[in-house]
C-alpha positions as CSV (number, residue, x, y, z in Angstrom):
1,X,8.7,-15.8,28.6
2,X,6.1,-13.1,27.8
3,X,5.9,-9.5,28.9
4,X,3.4,-6.8,28.3
5,X,4.1,-3.1,28.7
6,X,0.9,-1.1,29.2
7,X,0.9,2.3,27.5
8,X,-2.0,4.6,28.2
9,X,-2.6,6.2,24.8
10,X,-5.3,8.8,24.3
11,X,-6.9,9.2,20.9
12,X,-9.8,11.5,19.9
13,X,-13.2,9.8,19.8
14,X,-15.4,10.4,16.8
15,X,-18.4,12.5,17.5
16,X,-21.7,10.7,17.9
17,X,-23.4,12.3,14.9
18,X,-24.2,11.7,11.3
19,X,-21.4,12.2,8.8
20,X,-20.3,15.8,8.5
21,X,-21.0,17.4,5.2
22,X,-18.2,18.2,2.8
23,X,-17.6,21.6,1.3
24,X,-15.1,21.4,-1.5
25,X,-15.0,23.8,-4.5
26,X,-17.1,22.6,-7.4
27,X,-15.9,23.3,-10.9
28,X,-12.5,24.8,-9.8
29,X,-10.5,21.8,-11.2
30,X,-10.8,20.5,-14.8
31,X,-10.0,17.0,-15.8
32,X,-6.3,16.6,-16.6
33,X,-7.3,14.8,-19.9
34,X,-9.3,15.9,-22.9
35,X,-11.0,12.5,-23.3
36,X,-14.3,11.9,-21.4
37,X,-13.8,10.8,-17.8
38,X,-13.8,7.0,-17.4
39,X,-12.6,5.5,-14.2
40,X,-10.7,2.3,-13.7
41,X,-10.2,3.1,-10.0
42,X,-11.7,5.5,-7.5
43,X,-10.8,7.1,-4.2
44,X,-10.7,4.7,-1.2
45,X,-10.7,1.6,-3.3
46,X,-9.3,-1.5,-1.6
47,X,-5.7,-2.4,-2.7
48,X,-3.0,-4.6,-1.2
49,X,-1.8,-2.8,2.0
50,X,-3.3,0.6,1.1
51,X,-6.4,2.5,0.1
52,X,-6.4,3.9,-3.4
53,X,-5.6,7.5,-2.9
54,X,-7.0,9.1,-6.1
55,X,-8.8,8.5,-9.4
56,X,-7.4,6.3,-12.1
57,X,-8.4,7.9,-15.4
58,X,-8.5,5.7,-18.5
59,X,-6.5,6.9,-21.5
60,X,-8.2,4.9,-24.3
61,X,-5.8,2.0,-23.6
62,X,-3.0,4.2,-25.1
63,X,0.0,6.1,-23.8
64,X,1.2,9.6,-24.6
65,X,-2.2,11.4,-24.4
66,X,-1.6,15.1,-23.4
67,X,-2.0,15.8,-19.7
68,X,-3.0,19.3,-18.6
69,X,-2.9,21.3,-15.4
70,X,-6.2,21.0,-13.6
71,X,-6.1,24.6,-12.4
72,X,-3.9,27.7,-12.1
73,X,-0.8,27.2,-9.9
74,X,2.8,26.2,-10.1
75,X,4.8,22.9,-10.3
76,X,6.0,22.4,-6.8
77,X,7.4,18.8,-6.7
78,X,8.7,16.1,-9.1
79,X,8.9,12.5,-8.2
80,X,10.6,9.7,-10.2
81,X,10.7,6.1,-8.8
82,X,10.8,2.6,-10.3
83,X,7.5,1.6,-8.6
84,X,4.7,3.6,-7.0
85,X,4.0,6.8,-8.9
86,X,6.6,6.2,-11.6
87,X,7.0,9.7,-13.0
88,X,4.8,12.3,-11.2
89,X,4.1,16.0,-11.1
90,X,2.8,18.0,-8.1
91,X,1.0,21.3,-8.8
92,X,0.3,23.7,-5.9
93,X,-2.8,25.9,-6.4
94,X,-3.7,29.2,-4.8
95,X,-6.9,27.9,-3.3
96,X,-5.1,25.7,-0.8
97,X,-5.0,22.4,-2.7
98,X,-2.3,20.4,-4.5
99,X,-3.0,18.1,-7.5
100,X,-0.8,15.2,-8.3
101,X,-0.4,13.5,-11.7
102,X,1.2,10.0,-11.9
103,X,2.4,7.2,-14.2
104,X,3.5,9.8,-16.7
105,X,5.8,9.4,-19.7
106,X,7.7,12.5,-20.8
107,X,7.1,15.8,-19.1
108,X,6.4,19.0,-21.2
109,X,9.7,19.8,-23.0
110,X,11.0,22.6,-20.7
111,X,10.2,20.6,-17.6
112,X,11.7,17.5,-19.0
113,X,15.0,19.3,-19.8
114,X,15.1,20.8,-16.2
115,X,14.4,17.4,-14.6
116,X,17.1,15.8,-16.7
117,X,19.5,18.5,-15.5
118,X,18.5,17.8,-11.9
119,X,19.1,14.1,-12.3
120,X,22.6,14.8,-13.6
121,X,23.3,17.3,-10.9
122,X,22.3,14.8,-8.2
123,X,23.7,11.9,-10.1
124,X,20.5,9.9,-9.5
125,X,17.7,8.8,-11.8
126,X,15.3,8.5,-8.9
127,X,14.2,12.0,-7.7
128,X,11.9,13.5,-5.2
129,X,12.6,17.2,-5.3
130,X,11.0,20.6,-4.6
131,X,10.7,23.0,-7.5
132,X,11.0,26.7,-6.9
133,X,7.6,28.3,-7.2
134,X,8.7,30.8,-9.9
135,X,10.3,28.1,-12.1
136,X,7.1,26.7,-13.8
137,X,4.0,28.8,-13.3
138,X,0.9,27.4,-14.9
139,X,-2.5,28.4,-16.1
140,X,-5.5,26.1,-16.1
141,X,-5.2,23.8,-19.1
142,X,-1.5,24.2,-19.7
143,X,0.3,21.1,-21.1
144,X,2.4,19.5,-18.4
145,X,3.2,15.9,-19.6
146,X,2.1,12.9,-21.6
147,X,0.3,9.9,-20.1
148,X,2.0,6.6,-19.6
149,X,2.3,3.4,-17.7
150,X,5.3,4.0,-15.5
151,X,5.9,2.9,-11.9
152,X,3.5,0.6,-10.3
153,X,0.9,1.0,-13.1
154,X,-0.4,-2.2,-14.7
155,X,-2.0,-0.6,-17.8
156,X,-1.9,2.9,-19.4
157,X,-3.8,5.5,-17.3
158,X,-3.3,8.7,-15.3
159,X,-3.5,8.5,-11.5
160,X,-4.9,11.8,-10.3
161,X,-5.0,13.1,-6.7
162,X,-6.2,16.2,-4.9
163,X,-4.6,17.0,-1.5
164,X,-4.8,19.7,1.1
165,X,-1.6,21.7,0.7
166,X,-1.2,22.4,4.4
167,X,-1.0,18.8,5.6
168,X,-0.8,16.8,2.4
169,X,-3.9,14.8,3.2
170,X,-5.6,13.2,0.2
171,X,-9.2,14.2,-0.5
172,X,-11.8,12.4,-2.6
173,X,-11.7,14.0,-6.1
174,X,-15.3,12.8,-6.7
175,X,-16.4,15.5,-4.3
176,X,-15.1,18.3,-6.4
177,X,-17.8,18.3,-9.1
178,X,-16.0,16.6,-12.0
179,X,-18.4,15.9,-15.0
180,X,-18.9,12.2,-14.4
181,X,-22.4,10.7,-15.0
182,X,-23.4,8.4,-12.2
183,X,-26.9,7.3,-11.6
184,X,-25.9,3.7,-10.8
185,X,-26.5,2.3,-7.3
186,X,-23.7,0.3,-5.5
187,X,-24.0,-3.5,-5.5
188,X,-23.9,-5.5,-2.2
189,X,-22.5,-9.0,-2.8
190,X,-22.2,-10.7,0.6
191,X,-22.6,-10.2,4.3
192,X,-20.3,-11.7,6.9
193,X,-20.9,-12.2,10.6
194,X,-18.1,-12.4,13.3
195,X,-18.1,-13.8,16.8
196,X,-16.5,-10.8,18.7
197,X,-15.7,-12.8,21.8
198,X,-12.6,-13.8,19.9
199,X,-10.1,-12.1,17.6
200,X,-11.2,-11.4,14.1
201,X,-7.9,-13.0,13.1
202,X,-8.7,-16.3,14.8
203,X,-12.0,-17.2,13.1
204,X,-13.5,-17.6,9.7
205,X,-16.6,-15.4,9.3
206,X,-20.0,-16.9,8.7
207,X,-21.0,-15.8,5.2
208,X,-24.7,-15.0,4.7
209,X,-26.5,-15.3,1.3
210,X,-28.3,-12.3,0.0
211,X,-31.4,-11.9,-2.2
212,X,-31.9,-8.9,-4.5
213,X,-35.4,-7.5,-4.0
214,X,-35.3,-4.5,-6.4
215,X,-33.1,-1.7,-7.5
216,X,-30.7,-1.1,-4.7
217,X,-32.5,-3.4,-2.3
218,X,-31.1,-6.6,-0.7
219,X,-32.3,-8.8,2.1
220,X,-31.0,-11.7,4.1
221,X,-33.0,-14.3,6.0
222,X,-33.2,-13.8,9.8
223,X,-29.8,-14.7,11.3
224,X,-29.5,-16.7,14.5
225,X,-26.1,-16.7,16.2
226,X,-24.5,-18.6,19.1
227,X,-22.5,-15.6,20.4
228,X,-23.9,-12.7,22.3
229,X,-21.4,-10.3,20.7
230,X,-21.2,-10.0,16.9
231,X,-20.1,-7.7,14.2
232,X,-20.7,-7.5,10.5
233,X,-18.7,-6.9,7.3
234,X,-19.8,-6.6,3.6
235,X,-18.5,-7.1,0.1
236,X,-19.7,-4.2,-2.1
237,X,-18.7,-2.3,-5.2
238,X,-19.8,0.6,-7.3
239,X,-19.8,1.5,-10.9
240,X,-20.6,4.7,-12.8
241,X,-22.8,5.1,-15.9
242,X,-21.5,3.3,-19.0
243,X,-18.7,1.5,-17.0
244,X,-18.3,-2.1,-16.0
245,X,-15.4,-1.5,-13.6
246,X,-16.1,-2.7,-10.1
247,X,-14.8,0.3,-8.1
248,X,-14.9,1.0,-4.4
249,X,-17.9,2.4,-2.4
250,X,-17.9,5.8,-0.8
251,X,-19.8,5.2,2.4
252,X,-21.5,2.5,4.5
253,X,-23.4,2.6,7.7
254,X,-24.8,0.0,10.1
255,X,-28.1,0.5,11.8
256,X,-29.6,-1.6,14.7
257,X,-33.2,-1.2,15.8
258,X,-33.5,1.7,13.3
259,X,-30.7,3.7,15.0
260,X,-27.2,4.3,13.5
261,X,-24.4,2.4,15.2
262,X,-21.3,3.1,13.1
263,X,-20.2,4.0,9.6
264,X,-17.3,4.8,7.4
265,X,-16.7,7.3,4.6
266,X,-14.0,7.6,2.0
267,X,-13.6,11.4,2.3
268,X,-10.0,12.0,3.2
269,X,-7.0,9.8,3.9
270,X,-3.4,10.7,4.4
271,X,-0.6,8.5,3.1
272,X,0.6,8.1,6.7
273,X,-2.7,6.3,7.3
274,X,-3.3,4.4,4.1
275,X,-1.9,1.1,5.4
276,X,-4.7,1.1,8.0
277,X,-6.7,-0.4,5.1
278,X,-5.6,-3.7,6.7
279,X,-7.7,-2.9,9.8
280,X,-10.7,-2.0,7.6
281,X,-10.8,-5.3,5.8
282,X,-11.0,-8.9,6.9
283,X,-7.3,-9.4,6.2
284,X,-7.2,-13.0,7.2
285,X,-9.9,-13.9,4.7
286,X,-8.3,-11.9,1.9
287,X,-4.8,-13.3,2.6
288,X,-6.3,-16.8,2.3
289,X,-7.5,-16.1,-1.2
290,X,-11.0,-14.9,-0.3
291,X,-12.9,-11.7,-1.2
292,X,-12.5,-8.3,0.3
293,X,-14.8,-7.9,3.3
294,X,-15.1,-4.3,4.7
295,X,-15.7,-4.3,8.5
296,X,-18.7,-2.4,9.9
297,X,-16.9,-2.3,13.2
298,X,-13.8,-0.4,14.3
299,X,-10.9,-2.7,15.4
300,X,-9.3,-1.4,18.6
301,X,-5.9,-0.8,16.9
302,X,-7.3,1.3,14.1
303,X,-5.9,4.6,15.3
304,X,-6.2,6.8,12.2
305,X,-9.7,5.6,11.5
306,X,-12.1,6.4,8.7
307,X,-15.0,5.3,11.0
308,X,-17.6,7.5,12.7
309,X,-19.1,6.0,15.9
310,X,-22.7,7.0,16.3
311,X,-23.6,4.7,19.2
312,X,-20.7,2.2,19.5
313,X,-17.8,0.6,17.8
314,X,-19.9,-1.8,15.7
315,X,-19.8,-4.7,18.1
316,X,-23.5,-5.6,18.7
317,X,-24.7,-6.9,22.1
318,X,-27.4,-9.5,21.6
319,X,-27.4,-10.9,25.1
320,X,-31.1,-10.0,25.6
321,X,-32.0,-12.8,23.2
322,X,-34.4,-10.6,21.2
323,X,-34.5,-10.3,17.4
324,X,-33.0,-7.0,16.3
325,X,-33.6,-5.4,12.9
326,X,-30.3,-4.7,11.1
327,X,-29.9,-2.3,8.1
328,X,-26.8,-1.5,6.1
329,X,-26.8,1.5,3.8
330,X,-24.1,1.7,1.1
331,X,-23.6,4.9,-0.9
332,X,-21.4,6.2,-3.7
333,X,-20.0,9.8,-3.9
334,X,-23.0,10.9,-5.9
335,X,-25.6,9.9,-3.3
336,X,-26.8,6.7,-5.1
337,X,-27.8,4.4,-2.2
338,X,-28.3,0.6,-1.8
339,X,-29.7,-1.0,1.3
340,X,-29.4,-4.5,2.9
341,X,-31.9,-5.5,5.6
342,X,-32.0,-8.5,7.9
343,X,-32.4,-9.3,11.6
344,X,-30.2,-11.0,14.1
345,X,-30.9,-12.9,17.3
346,X,-28.7,-14.7,19.9
347,X,-29.9,-18.3,20.6
348,X,-28.8,-18.2,24.2
349,X,-27.0,-21.5,24.1
350,X,-23.9,-20.0,25.6
351,X,-21.4,-22.1,23.5
352,X,-18.0,-21.0,25.0
353,X,-15.5,-19.2,22.8
354,X,-12.2,-21.2,22.5
355,X,-9.1,-19.0,22.6
356,X,-6.3,-19.8,20.2
357,X,-3.1,-21.3,21.6
358,X,-0.1,-19.2,22.1
359,X,0.9,-16.1,24.0
360,X,-1.5,-13.1,23.8
361,X,-0.5,-9.8,22.2
362,X,-2.8,-6.8,22.2
363,X,-3.2,-3.5,20.3
364,X,-2.1,-0.4,22.1
365,X,0.4,-2.4,24.2
366,X,4.0,-3.5,23.7
367,X,4.4,-7.3,23.8
368,X,7.7,-9.1,23.9
369,X,8.4,-12.7,23.1
370,X,11.7,-14.0,24.5
371,X,13.7,-17.2,24.1
372,X,17.4,-18.0,24.5
373,X,17.9,-17.6,20.7
374,X,15.2,-15.2,19.5
375,X,13.2,-12.2,20.7
376,X,10.3,-10.4,19.0
377,X,9.1,-6.9,20.1
378,X,5.6,-6.1,18.9
379,X,5.1,-2.3,19.4
380,X,1.9,-0.6,20.6
381,X,0.9,0.5,17.1
382,X,1.6,-2.8,15.4
383,X,-1.6,-4.8,15.9
384,X,-5.2,-4.0,15.0
385,X,-6.8,-6.7,17.2
386,X,-5.7,-9.1,19.9
387,X,-3.9,-12.3,18.7
388,X,-2.2,-15.4,20.1
389,X,1.2,-15.8,18.7
390,X,3.6,-18.8,18.8
391,X,7.3,-19.1,17.8
392,X,8.7,-22.4,16.3
393,X,12.4,-22.8,16.0
394,X,14.3,-25.4,14.0
395,X,17.8,-25.8,12.6
396,X,18.6,-24.6,9.0
397,X,20.2,-27.0,6.5
398,X,21.7,-24.1,4.4
399,X,25.5,-23.7,5.0
400,X,25.5,-19.9,4.9
401,X,22.8,-19.7,7.6
402,X,24.3,-19.1,11.1
403,X,21.1,-19.3,13.2
404,X,18.1,-21.4,13.7
405,X,15.0,-20.6,11.6
406,X,12.4,-18.8,13.9
407,X,8.8,-18.8,12.6
408,X,6.9,-16.2,14.5
409,X,3.2,-15.3,13.9
410,X,1.2,-15.9,10.7
411,X,1.2,-14.0,7.5
412,X,-2.7,-13.9,7.8
413,X,-2.2,-11.3,10.6
414,X,-1.3,-7.9,9.3
415,X,1.1,-5.4,11.0
416,X,0.7,-1.6,10.9
417,X,4.2,-0.9,12.3
418,X,7.3,-3.0,12.0
419,X,8.3,-5.4,14.7
420,X,11.8,-5.7,16.1
421,X,13.4,-9.1,15.6
422,X,16.5,-10.1,17.6
423,X,18.3,-13.3,16.8
424,X,21.4,-14.8,18.5
425,X,23.6,-16.8,16.1
426,X,23.7,-20.5,16.8
427,X,26.9,-21.1,14.7
428,X,30.3,-19.4,14.8
429,X,30.8,-16.5,12.4
430,X,34.2,-16.5,10.8
431,X,36.5,-13.6,11.8
432,X,35.8,-10.5,9.7
433,X,32.4,-11.6,8.4
434,X,30.1,-10.2,11.1
435,X,29.6,-7.2,8.8
436,X,28.3,-9.5,6.1
437,X,25.5,-10.9,8.2
438,X,22.0,-10.0,7.1
439,X,18.6,-11.1,8.4
440,X,16.2,-12.8,6.0
441,X,12.5,-13.2,6.3
442,X,10.6,-15.6,4.2
443,X,7.0,-16.9,3.9
444,X,6.2,-19.2,1.1
445,X,8.0,-17.9,-2.0
446,X,8.2,-14.3,-0.7
447,X,11.5,-13.3,0.7
448,X,13.1,-10.0,1.9
449,X,16.4,-9.1,3.5
450,X,17.5,-6.5,5.9
451,X,21.0,-5.4,7.2
452,X,21.4,-5.9,10.9
453,X,22.8,-4.0,13.8
454,X,24.6,-5.8,16.6
455,X,24.0,-5.5,20.4
456,X,26.7,-7.7,21.9
457,X,26.0,-11.1,20.3
458,X,22.4,-10.3,19.2
459,X,21.6,-9.3,15.6
460,X,18.7,-6.9,15.2
461,X,16.5,-5.8,12.3
462,X,12.9,-4.6,11.7
463,X,10.2,-6.2,9.5
464,X,6.6,-5.3,8.7
465,X,5.3,-8.8,8.2
466,X,5.3,-12.0,10.3
467,X,7.1,-15.0,8.9
468,X,10.3,-17.1,9.3
469,X,13.5,-15.3,10.2
470,X,17.1,-16.4,10.0
471,X,20.7,-14.9,9.9
472,X,22.6,-15.4,6.7
473,X,26.3,-14.7,6.0
474,X,26.2,-13.1,2.6
475,X,29.6,-12.8,0.8
476,X,28.3,-13.2,-2.7
477,X,28.3,-9.9,-4.7
478,X,25.5,-9.0,-7.2
479,X,25.9,-10.0,-10.8
480,X,25.7,-7.6,-13.7
481,X,24.3,-8.8,-17.0
482,X,24.4,-7.0,-20.3
483,X,21.1,-7.4,-22.2
484,X,21.3,-7.7,-26.0
485,X,24.9,-6.7,-26.3
486,X,28.4,-7.8,-25.3
487,X,31.7,-6.4,-24.3
488,X,33.6,-4.8,-27.2
489,X,30.5,-4.7,-29.3
490,X,29.5,-2.3,-32.1
491,X,26.4,-0.5,-31.0
492,X,26.3,2.0,-33.9
493,X,22.8,0.9,-34.9
494,X,21.4,0.6,-31.4
495,X,19.1,3.1,-29.9
496,X,19.5,2.0,-26.3
497,X,21.8,0.2,-23.9
498,X,20.3,-2.3,-21.4
499,X,21.6,-4.3,-18.4
500,X,20.2,-6.1,-15.4
501,X,21.4,-6.9,-11.9
502,X,20.7,-10.0,-9.9
503,X,21.7,-11.0,-6.4
504,X,21.8,-14.4,-4.6
505,X,19.4,-13.1,-1.9
506,X,17.4,-10.8,-4.2
507,X,18.7,-7.8,-2.2
508,X,20.8,-5.6,-4.4
509,X,20.2,-2.1,-3.2
510,X,22.1,0.4,-5.3
511,X,23.8,0.8,-8.7
512,X,26.0,3.5,-10.2
513,X,26.8,3.9,-13.9
514,X,29.7,5.8,-15.4
515,X,30.3,6.5,-19.1
516,X,34.0,7.4,-19.8
517,X,34.3,8.2,-16.1
518,X,31.3,10.5,-15.8
519,X,27.9,9.6,-14.3
520,X,25.3,8.6,-17.0
521,X,21.6,8.3,-16.4
522,X,20.1,4.8,-16.7
523,X,16.4,4.6,-16.0
524,X,14.9,1.6,-14.1
525,X,11.2,1.8,-14.5
526,X,9.4,-1.1,-12.7
527,X,12.8,-2.3,-11.5
528,X,13.3,-4.4,-14.6
529,X,16.2,-3.7,-16.9
530,X,18.4,-0.6,-16.5
531,X,18.1,1.4,-19.7
532,X,20.1,4.3,-21.3
533,X,18.8,5.8,-24.5
534,X,21.7,7.1,-26.6
535,X,21.8,10.9,-26.7
536,X,24.4,13.7,-27.1
537,X,26.3,12.5,-24.1
538,X,27.5,9.4,-26.0
539,X,28.9,10.6,-29.3
540,X,30.3,8.4,-32.1
541,X,33.5,6.6,-31.2
542,X,34.8,4.2,-28.6
543,X,33.5,4.3,-25.0
544,X,33.8,2.6,-21.7
545,X,30.8,1.9,-19.5
546,X,31.5,1.1,-15.8
547,X,28.6,-0.4,-13.7
548,X,28.8,-0.7,-9.9
549,X,26.3,-2.6,-7.9
550,X,25.9,-3.1,-4.1
551,X,23.7,-5.5,-2.1
552,X,22.3,-5.3,1.4
553,X,25.4,-6.8,3.0
554,X,27.7,-4.3,1.3
555,X,29.1,-6.7,-1.3
556,X,30.3,-4.8,-4.3
557,X,30.6,-5.7,-8.0
558,X,32.2,-3.4,-10.6
559,X,32.5,-4.2,-14.3
560,X,33.8,-2.1,-17.2
561,X,32.6,-2.8,-20.7
562,X,33.9,-1.3,-24.0
563,X,31.7,-0.5,-27.0
564,X,31.8,1.5,-30.2
565,X,29.2,4.0,-31.4
C-alpha cells in the first residue's frame, strides 16, 4: 500500500540575474602558516556526502608547524573529536567573521593547559565548548597551535575556514585576497547528457567526448538526442600555479542560444546545507565507481541550493527540433575561465521513456510504504528527485535476528534527511529482552546499528541511507583489549597506555576510564586505540585502571587491570 502526503512548501526563487558580486575584506586575514600557501583542497570541492568547507593548507608533509591567528580576535570555541576536525580552534574577529583551524596537534601551552582542565572538569576527552571572550585575546600572528593530522585528516595539513559570525555560514577564503598565485585555467574533462523525462537516478548518462582546441577551450561534436527534455553535467577541476592537485572549480554556467540558463557558484555554504552536495552531483554514477559529475540543472529537492536560475532550472526543452548552441563557462575564484561549446538537437523520433518499476516517491512530499511487517516513511526533505522504490523481504538465517530482512531502496539513491523505518518482529522475543533489540542496516560490507523505540509491537529507528534492515537481539557486551601490555604488568619504562574496544555489531557507543577511582583522560583520535600518555596523574607505584564500555543495546563491560609504574 502506498500513500503520498502533499505538503505545499514555499522556498525563495533565485533572482533571474547574473551572479551577484562578492565584497569581502581583502588583506584583513593572513595565512595561518608561515610557509607559502599550497592547497591540497579548496572551498566547495566535492567530497563524500559534503562540500569541502574551507582550504586545506599543505604543511610540507610534516606535522607540528606553528599555526598563527589569522587576525585580531579571541578564541571563542574549542572542538575535539575522533573524526571530523580532530582538534580545532575557533577565533571570533571584530569585523564580523570567525576563522577555524582544524586537524591540529597541541594547542599553545596556556590554551592546552586550559583545555585539559576542561576535559577533566567535564570528564570527557571529546569537547565542543564555548570559551569566555576575555580568556584568550589574540593579536594577528599570535601562536595558537601546532599543525597535525588529527580527526578525519588523511595526511598532515591545516584545514582553514572563514565563517560569518552571525549565522556560522562558511565563506570561500579564496575571495579574501590571500597571496596565492593562480593564472591557470580550469580543465573540463567530460560532458554528460540526461533524459529529463525520467529520474536522474534511473538512468546512466550519455557521456560525450571532448576535444581541446586551445588554452581553456573545449568543443564537442554536435549532439543529437532522442528526448525533447535534456540536462547536462560536467567533470571539471582546477589547479593553481605550481600545483598538480586537482581541486574544485568555483563557478560554472550553462548558456543556450547565447543566453544564460543556470549556473552555480561556490561562494558560501552552511554546514546545515553541505550534504546537499549529493543533489549537486550525479550520485548514482559516483556510487557505482564513476567520476564526479556536477549537474548544470537544479534537482527539485535541492532546497538549500548553490544554483542561480537565470532563465530556468537547467532542463532544456528541445521539442522544436532545431539545433541549439550550448556553451558552458567554468571559472576559478581568480577569474580564470574555460569554455566548452557544442550544439544539441532533438531527433523527433519520440522514443517513449520507460518508467522504473516500483512505487513512486517524490521530493517535497511525504511517501509511506506499508506492508504487514515493515513500513518506511520518506519525509518531504529526504529526496532530491523522484524515484521508484521497491521493498523485498526474506527470512534471516541468523539466530539472533527476530525479523525478516527488508531491503528498501538502493544505495545509489541518496537521502538528505533520514527515513523512519518501522519493523514488526516475526519471531518471539524472550521476556526481558525487548530492551536489547536494535535495528541493523547493512549494504554490502557497510553496517550500522541504531537503538529502537517501540510503539506497541513495532520497533522504530531512523537511518540516512537505504539498504537492508532487520531487528537483532543483542545481548553480547563489548570486549576490552589491552594493547601491548597485560594485567599486573610493569609499565615503568612505558610512555603510554593503550587499549581497544570491539563489539559484535560494531556498535559500542561509550567508554569511561578510571585510574585509582578517578576519571583519567584517554584520547581516541580517529577512533582507533584509546591512548593515555603517562603524566603527573600517574605517579610511580601500583595502580588500578578500570575501563567501562557500553554498546547501542546498553550492554555493559567493566574490567579492572593492575599495573606498576
